[in-house]
C-alpha positions in Angstrom: -0.2 0.0 0.0 1.5 3.4 -1.0 1.1 6.3 1.5 2.1 9.7 1.4 5.3 8.6 3.8 6.3 6.6 1.1 6.9 9.1 -1.5 10.5 9.5 -2.9 10.0 13.3 -3.0 7.5 15.6 -1.3 7.1 17.4 -4.5 4.1 16.6 -6.5 5.0 14.5 -9.6 2.7 13.3 -12.4 3.6 9.8 -12.4 3.1 7.1 -9.8 6.6 5.8 -10.7 8.3 9.3 -10.0 6.5 9.3 -6.9 6.6 6.0 -5.4 9.3 3.8 -7.5 8.7 0.5 -7.9 5.5 0.4 -5.7 4.2 3.1 -7.7 5.3 1.2 -11.2 3.3 -1.6 -9.7 0.1 0.3 -8.8 0.3 2.2 -12.4 0.1 -1.4 -14.0 -3.0 -2.2 -12.0 -4.7 1.1 -13.4 -3.6 0.6 -16.8 -4.9 -3.4 -16.8 -8.4 -1.9 -15.4 -8.5 0.6 -18.0 -8.0 -2.2 -20.6 -11.0 -4.1 -18.8 -13.3 -1.0 -18.7 -12.5 -0.5 -22.5 -12.9 -4.2 -23.3 -16.5 -3.7 -21.7 -17.3 -0.7 -23.5 -17.4 1.6 -20.8 -16.4 5.1 -20.6 -13.3 5.8 -18.7 -11.2 8.8 -17.4 -7.5 8.4 -16.2 -6.5 10.8 -13.5 -2.9 9.8 -13.0 -1.6 13.3 -13.5 -4.5 14.7 -11.5 -3.4 16.0 -8.3 -6.7 17.2 -7.1 -8.0 13.7 -7.8 -5.1 11.8 -6.6 -5.0 13.5 -3.5 -8.6 12.3 -3.0 -7.5 8.5 -3.6 -9.0 8.7 -7.2 -7.3 7.0 -9.8 -10.2 6.6 -12.6 -13.5 7.6 -13.4 -15.7 4.8 -15.1 -19.1 4.8 -16.4 -21.3 2.3 -18.5 -23.1 4.2 -21.1 -26.2 3.0 -20.2 -25.6 4.9 -16.7 -26.3 8.7 -16.3 -23.4 9.3 -14.1 -19.8 8.7 -13.9 -18.2 6.5 -10.7 -14.9 6.9 -9.4 -12.5 4.2 -8.4 -9.3 3.8 -6.3 -7.2 0.7 -7.9 -5.3 -1.6 -5.6 -2.9 -3.7 -7.5 -2.6 -6.4 -4.5 -4.6 -9.4 -5.4 -2.7 -12.5 -4.8 -3.1 -15.6 -7.2 -5.7 -17.1 -5.3 -8.1 -14.1 -5.3 -7.2 -12.9 -1.8 -7.3 -9.4 -1.2 -6.2 -7.0 1.7 -7.9 -4.1 2.7 -6.1 -1.7 5.0 -8.0 0.6 7.2 -6.1 3.5 5.8 -6.8 3.5 2.4 -10.5 2.8 2.9 -11.2 5.3 5.2 -8.8 8.3 3.5 -10.3 7.5 -0.1 -13.0 9.7 -1.6 -13.8 7.1 -4.2 -16.9 5.4 -4.9 -15.6 2.1 -5.5 -12.4 0.3 -4.7 -11.0 -2.4 -7.3 -8.5 -4.8 -6.5 -6.8 -6.3 -9.7 -4.3 -9.1 -10.6 -3.1 -8.3 -13.9 -1.3 -11.9 -14.3 -4.4 -14.0 -13.6 -7.0 -11.4 -14.8 -8.9 -11.6 -11.6 -11.0 -8.3 -10.5 -12.9 -7.7 -7.0 -14.3 -4.5 -6.3 -16.9 -3.1 -4.0 -18.5 -0.2 -2.9 -16.5 2.0 -0.2 -19.5 2.8 1.7 -20.6 -1.1 2.0 -17.1 -1.9 3.0 -16.6 0.9 5.7 -20.0 -0.5 7.2 -18.7 -3.8 7.4 -15.0 -3.1 8.3 -14.1 -4.2 12.0 -11.8 -0.8 12.4 -9.8 -2.1 15.2 -8.0 -4.0 12.7 -5.0 -2.2 10.5 -5.7 -4.6 7.6 -7.6 -7.5 6.8 -6.9 -10.3 3.9 -10.4 -12.0 2.4 -10.5 -14.6 0.2 -13.3 -15.5 -2.3 -15.1 -18.0 -0.3 -14.9 -15.7 2.9 -15.7 -12.6 1.2 -18.7 -10.3 2.0 -21.5 -10.9 -0.7 -21.1 -7.4 -1.6 -17.9 -7.9 -3.1 -18.1 -8.6 -6.9 -15.5 -10.8 -8.8 -15.1 -10.9 -12.3 -12.4 -12.4 -14.5 -10.9 -10.7 -17.7 -9.6 -12.7 -20.5 -7.4 -10.9 -22.9 -8.3 -11.5 -26.6 -4.9 -12.4 -28.0 
């Protein structure tokens, strides 16, 4: 998980890699993967990588199914393991202003997402982090596998 304390420089940078090094590069790979997924679903997507105002709010992307009236925002976490397990950290959950959080694994193609509001209501705030696996996840977490067309 990237925090402001992990930054390589206190100055604003236009890319995650400039701000966080290898960790930022991994985060950016997750965002690019999710952009590819949204585009494959024919959804509209806006990338906020170099938008300081959105990044400070914990918002990486805005997305919209063309059938929807409004865009929704998301915070992308490239932290899903090969078994579909995801870490949820109290820090990012309660500091983001995004509507949804997407956990991705670009290697396996799996994605898990949920409403920030639903997770905040469910989360035990006494814990700094929790790890959830598919069979032991709350029902409001959605999962889907993306298969790239070769």
